[in-house]
Every structure is written in structure tokens, then in C-alpha cells.
C-alpha positions in Angstrom: -160.2 54.4 8.8 -161.0 55.7 12.2 -164.6 55.3 13.4 -166.7 58.4 13.8 -167.6 59.2 17.4 -171.1 58.3 18.6 -173.5 61.1 19.5 -172.9 60.4 23.2 -169.2 60.6 22.7 -169.5 63.9 20.9 -171.5 65.4 23.7 -169.1 64.1 26.3 -166.3 65.5 24.2 -167.8 68.9 24.5 -168.4 68.7 28.3 -165.4 66.9 29.7 -162.4 68.9 28.3 -164.2 72.3 28.4 -164.5 72.2 32.2 -160.7 72.5 32.6 -159.1 73.7 29.4 -160.4 77.3 29.6 -159.3 77.6 33.2 -156.0 76.0 32.6 -155.3 78.5 29.8 -156.5 81.3 32.0 -154.0 80.4 34.8 -151.3 80.1 32.2 -152.0 83.7 31.0 -152.4 85.0 34.6 -148.9 83.6 35.5 -147.4 84.7 32.2 -145.9 81.2 31.8 -145.1 81.5 28.1 -143.3 84.7 28.7 -141.4 83.3 31.6 -140.3 80.3 29.5 -139.4 82.5 26.6 -136.9 80.7 24.3 -135.3 78.7 27.1 -137.0 75.5 28.2 -137.4 75.2 32.0 -138.4 72.6 34.5 -141.6 72.9 36.5 -139.5 73.6 39.6 -137.7 76.4 37.8 -141.0 77.9 36.7 -142.5 77.5 40.1 -139.6 79.4 41.7 -140.0 82.3 39.2 -143.8 82.5 39.4 -144.0 81.8 43.2 -146.1 78.6 42.7 -146.3 75.2 44.2 -144.0 73.1 42.0 -145.9 69.7 42.0 -149.2 71.4 41.2 -147.7 73.6 38.5 -146.2 70.4 37.0 -149.7 68.9 36.7 -151.0 72.0 35.0 -148.1 72.0 32.5 -148.6 68.3 31.8 -152.3 68.8 31.1 -151.6 71.7 28.7 -148.9 69.7 27.0 -151.5 67.1 26.2 -153.2 69.7 23.9 -150.0 71.1 22.4 -149.9 74.1 24.6 -146.3 73.6 25.8 -144.2 70.6 25.0 -142.0 68.6 27.3 -138.4 67.7 26.4 -136.8 64.3 27.1 -135.0 65.9 30.1 -138.3 67.0 31.6 -138.1 70.7 30.7 -141.1 72.5 29.2 -140.8 74.7 26.1 -143.1 76.9 24.1 -145.0 75.7 21.1 -146.7 77.6 18.3 -149.9 77.6 20.5 -148.3 78.8 23.7 -146.4 81.4 21.8 -149.8 83.1 21.0 -150.2 83.5 24.8 -147.0 85.6 25.0 -147.7 89.3 25.5 -145.3 90.3 22.7 -146.6 87.9 20.1 -147.9 89.8 17.0 -151.2 87.9 17.1 -151.3 87.5 20.9 -154.5 86.1 22.5 -153.2 86.8 26.0 -155.8 89.5 26.7 -158.7 87.1 25.8 -157.1 84.2 27.8 -156.9 86.6 30.8 -160.5 87.9 30.4 -162.9 85.2 29.1 -162.3 82.6 31.8 -161.9 85.2 34.6 -164.0 84.9 37.7 -166.2 87.7 36.8 -167.3 85.8 33.7 -166.9 82.2 35.0 -169.2 82.7 38.0 -172.1 84.2 36.1 -172.0 81.3 33.6 -173.1 79.1 36.4 -176.4 81.1 36.5 -177.3 80.3 32.9 -180.1 78.0 33.9 -181.7 80.6 36.0 -181.3 83.1 33.2 -183.0 80.8 30.7 -185.9 80.3 33.2 -186.4 83.9 34.2 -184.6 86.2 31.7 -182.6 87.7 34.6 -179.1 88.9 33.7 -176.6 86.4 35.3 -173.9 89.0 35.9 -176.3 91.2 37.8 -177.6 88.3 39.8 -174.1 87.3 40.9 -172.6 90.7 41.6 -175.6 92.8 42.3 -174.8 95.4 39.7 -174.3 95.9 36.0 -171.1 94.9 34.4 -169.7 98.4 33.7 -170.6 99.7 37.2 -168.8 96.6 38.5 -165.7 97.4 36.5 -165.7 101.0 37.8 -165.8 99.7 41.4 -163.2 96.9 40.7 -160.5 98.6 38.5 -158.3 95.5 38.4 -161.0 93.5 36.8 -161.9 96.5 34.7 -158.3 96.7 33.4 -158.5 93.0 32.4 -161.7 93.7 30.4 -160.3 96.9 28.8 -157.1 95.1 27.8 -159.1 92.6 25.9 -161.1 95.4 24.3 -157.8 97.0 23.2 -157.4 94.0 20.8 -160.1 95.8 18.8 -158.0 98.9 18.5 -156.6 97.8 15.2 -160.1 97.5 13.9 -160.0 101.3 13.7 -157.6 101.0 10.7 -160.2 98.9 9.0 -162.9 101.4 9.7 -160.7 104.2 8.4 -160.0 102.3 5.2 -163.6 101.3 4.6 -165.4 104.5 5.5 -164.7 107.9 3.9 -164.2 110.5 6.7 -162.7 113.1 4.4 -165.9 115.1 4.4 -166.4 114.8 8.1 -165.2 117.5 10.5 -165.8 115.9 13.9 -166.3 112.3 14.9 -167.2 111.0 18.4 -166.3 107.5 19.5 -168.9 106.7 22.1 -167.9 103.9 24.5 -164.5 103.9 22.8 -162.5 102.5 25.7 -159.0 103.7 25.8 -159.1 105.2 22.4 -157.4 102.7 20.1 -160.1 102.8 17.4 -160.2 106.6 17.4 -156.4 106.8 17.3 -156.4 104.7 14.1 -159.0 106.9 12.4 -157.4 110.2 13.3 -154.0 108.9 12.2 -155.4 108.4 8.6 -157.4 111.7 8.4 -155.2 114.6 9.4 -158.0 117.2 9.2 -160.4 115.3 11.3 -161.2 116.1 14.9 -162.2 113.4 17.3 -163.8 112.9 20.7 -163.4 109.8 22.9 -166.4 109.5 25.2 -166.6 106.9 27.9 -166.9 106.5 31.7 -164.4 108.4 33.8 -162.7 105.2 35.0 -162.2 104.1 31.4 -161.0 107.3 29.7 -158.4 107.7 32.6 -156.5 105.0 30.6 -156.6 106.8 27.2 -152.9 107.4 27.1 -152.7 106.4 23.5 -154.6 109.6 22.6 -152.9 111.8 25.2 -149.5 110.9 23.8 -150.5 110.9 20.2 -148.7 113.4 17.8 -152.2 114.6 17.0 -153.4 114.9 20.6 -154.6 118.4 19.9 -157.3 117.0 17.6 -158.4 114.4 20.2 -160.7 115.5 23.0 -161.1 113.0 25.9 -164.5 113.4 27.6 -165.8 111.5 30.6 -169.5 110.8 30.5 -172.3 108.2 30.5 -174.2 107.6 27.3 -177.0 106.1 29.3 -177.6 109.6 30.6 -176.8 111.7 27.5 -174.7 111.8 24.4 -172.3 114.8 23.8 -173.4 117.4 21.3 -171.2 118.8 18.6 -169.9 115.9 16.5 -171.4 115.3 13.1 -170.5 111.5 13.2 -171.2 109.3 16.1 -169.4 106.0 16.2 -170.2 103.1 18.5 -167.8 100.3 17.8 -168.9 96.9 19.3 -171.0 98.8 21.8 -174.7 98.2 21.2 -174.3 94.4 21.4 -173.3 94.9 25.0 -176.7 96.2 26.0 -180.3 94.9 26.2 -182.9 96.2 23.9 -184.1 98.6 26.6 -180.6 100.0 27.3 -179.7 100.0 23.6 -182.8 102.1 23.0 -181.8 104.6 25.6 -178.3 104.9 24.2 -179.6 105.4 20.6 -182.3 107.8 21.6 -179.7 109.9 23.5 -177.6 109.9 20.3 -180.7 110.9 18.3 -181.3 113.9 20.6 -177.7 115.0 20.3 -176.9 114.4 16.6 -177.4 117.2 14.1 -179.9 116.7 11.3 -177.1 116.2 8.8 -175.2 113.9 11.1 -174.4 110.2 10.7 -174.5 107.3 13.2 -172.1 104.4 12.6 -172.5 101.1 14.4 -169.5 98.7 14.0 -171.0 95.3 14.8 -171.1 91.7 13.6 -174.8 91.0 12.8 -175.8 87.4 13.2 -176.5 85.6 9.9 -179.5 83.3 9.6 -177.4 80.3 10.3 -174.9 81.4 12.9 -171.5 79.7 13.3 -171.0 78.2 16.8 -168.5 81.0 17.7 -171.3 83.5 16.9 -174.1 81.6 18.6 -172.1 81.0 21.7 -170.8 84.5 21.6 -174.4 85.6 21.9 -174.7 83.4 25.0 -171.7 85.3 26.4 -173.5 88.6 25.8 -176.5 87.1 27.6 -174.3 86.6 30.6 -173.5 90.3 30.6 -177.0 91.5 29.7 -176.2 92.2 26.0 -177.4 90.6 22.8 -176.1 89.9 19.3 -178.6 90.9 16.7 -179.4 90.2 13.1 -179.3 92.9 10.5 -183.1 93.2 10.4 -183.1 93.5 14.2 -180.6 96.3 14.0 -182.7 98.0 11.3 -185.8 97.8 13.5 -183.9 99.0 16.6 -182.5 101.9 14.8 -185.9 102.9 13.3 -187.5 102.8 16.7 -185.0 105.3 17.9 -185.4 107.7 14.9 -182.7 106.5 12.6 -182.8 104.9 9.1 -180.2 102.2 8.2 -178.8 103.5 4.9 -175.8 101.2 4.2 -174.1 98.1 5.5 -170.3 98.2 4.8 -168.1 95.1 5.3 -164.9 95.7 7.3 -162.8 92.6 7.8 -165.0 90.3 9.9 -167.2 93.2 11.0 -169.7 95.5 9.4 -170.3 99.2 9.6 -174.0 99.9 9.9 -174.5 103.5 8.6 -177.7 105.2 9.8 -179.0 108.8 9.5 -181.6 110.7 11.4 -185.2 110.4 10.2 
């Protein structure tokens, strides 16, 4: 029977590998190494030639990743994919490539170094490092914005879950506010052929909404550029914010929801698709909240969402489970 690690060994085990593993996986995704390897094992020199890298240094990266079963090395020195590295391939049905490209990227990694300052002062690390809010930054740096939006498109399939869990058959017009490139709205409109939809997001974001522009039901999908911190569009009878409110501080979330309250009709419905924190949060949830802190957002409990909604003129009426998420249904008071 193996001995259990001591407390100091456990803490060291958190610190030591974490420094390098996330960045090593990020570089792997950036270079598309699993896709370059494909089904044919290759030497580090062959991979270096195809990816324009320094062969000895690339070998060291591959060796490190092989030690944690991301890649395997054959007896002849060639590296091949494993079930873990396969998930970093862009064409994998359960690909995590977008997350590997985004979460350890410089625009997240650098603000993490300001966590101590944030804990002491409450200042948003991202804003401190880059001098602006995260979404204004992405508008000014479209390459980084595309990395972020690509990771958000992973949530596009969540729209099918929303369409299955929530009855839109009596709804005429739904607006997806902060809906990115439109993946969620696409899934909903595909299920409800009489439903009209509106994608509402920043101009730099909706410019990439080709999934809606090319949809067979494009005539039912309006694409509108705007800023919900300034105003929400009028007209829809359902306003959907899918994994949006957790991106914002209480002050900004209040502004967004108050803008929705001003625009929504008296018979309208507000839907927040979120993952409320349970009383005893799993590490992935608790540290996910720290990630939101880096950006200036916050994960909230159900009671905190209820209080936030009430302060903005909404009553939380239902909480509907959808896969690992929940739909918080609210109506104007």
C-alpha cells in the first residue's frame, strides 16, 4: 500500500507542476502539434520542420508532455498521439483545443500575477495590467478576441439544451444578448421554426456571426451590433443572457439588467443561463470564480442572483436545470 502524501507534499504537488503544465499545453495547442502528428508518429525534428520550431527545445516540450500522457514516444524516438492529446485536435468531437488556446494565453496569464494586488485592493487584475476592461481590450486586439470567442463557441451546443429544457413555442421573438457569434441562438431557432431571434453583441463580435448569416433560417435571425452597458434593444418578448452576467461585477451586472428592465415589455421574460455556486463549491467552480475575478466578473449563488434580479426590477420565478447549467427565469415586477 502506497503512503499518503504529507500536507507539504500535497501543497508542493499543486504548485510545482501547475507552473508549467498549463503553458506547455497552451504551446501545444498554439502549434497544433496533435493535428500535425495526426495518425502518423513523427520525430521532434520532423515536427520542428513542419511547425518552424527549434528542434532541441521542441523535443524538451514533447518529453515533458509525454510524462503526463499527453503524447507518447515510441521505441524509435517518434512521438504519437494519445487519448489525451487527441482531445487537443481541432477535429476531435470533444475537442478542448479552444480552451487550451485561451485559458493559459498571455491576456489571462499576466493578470493572474496580479492576484495578490486584487486581494488587497479589490482592483480588477485585467484592467490593472492592460489599462482597460476585457471586452474593450478584445475589440482593440481582434486576434486575442478571436481566441476568446472561439472558446466561447464551445458553449454553442448549450443552445440545444436550452431549446430542449425551455418551451419557446409561445414566444414570438427572443434576443440573445451578448450572444457572441450566435451559436446558442442558432440552436434555439433550429428547433422552433416560427420563432424570430436577434443576436445582440459588440460590433467586433457580431462581425463573426456567419453561422446565423449562412443559416437556412437567416431571415428569422437579426444580427444587431450594440452595447448592453448602454442600452438593451426593444422589441423582443424574451431576453436571454447565456453565461453573460457572471462576466461582470455587481455594478456592471446591475447596469445590464436595469437596461433590460427598461426595454422588456411587461409580459416579457428574462432568462439567465448560468451555473450558480452551491454552498460547498467544487474546486473547479471555486477556482472558476477566481478566474472571473481576474476579468472583473463574479460567480454567484442562487440567492445572490435572486437578490441581484430583485434589485433591478425582476422576480426570479423558476430555476430550470440544463445539463451542467441552469436557466434562471425571471419576470418584470
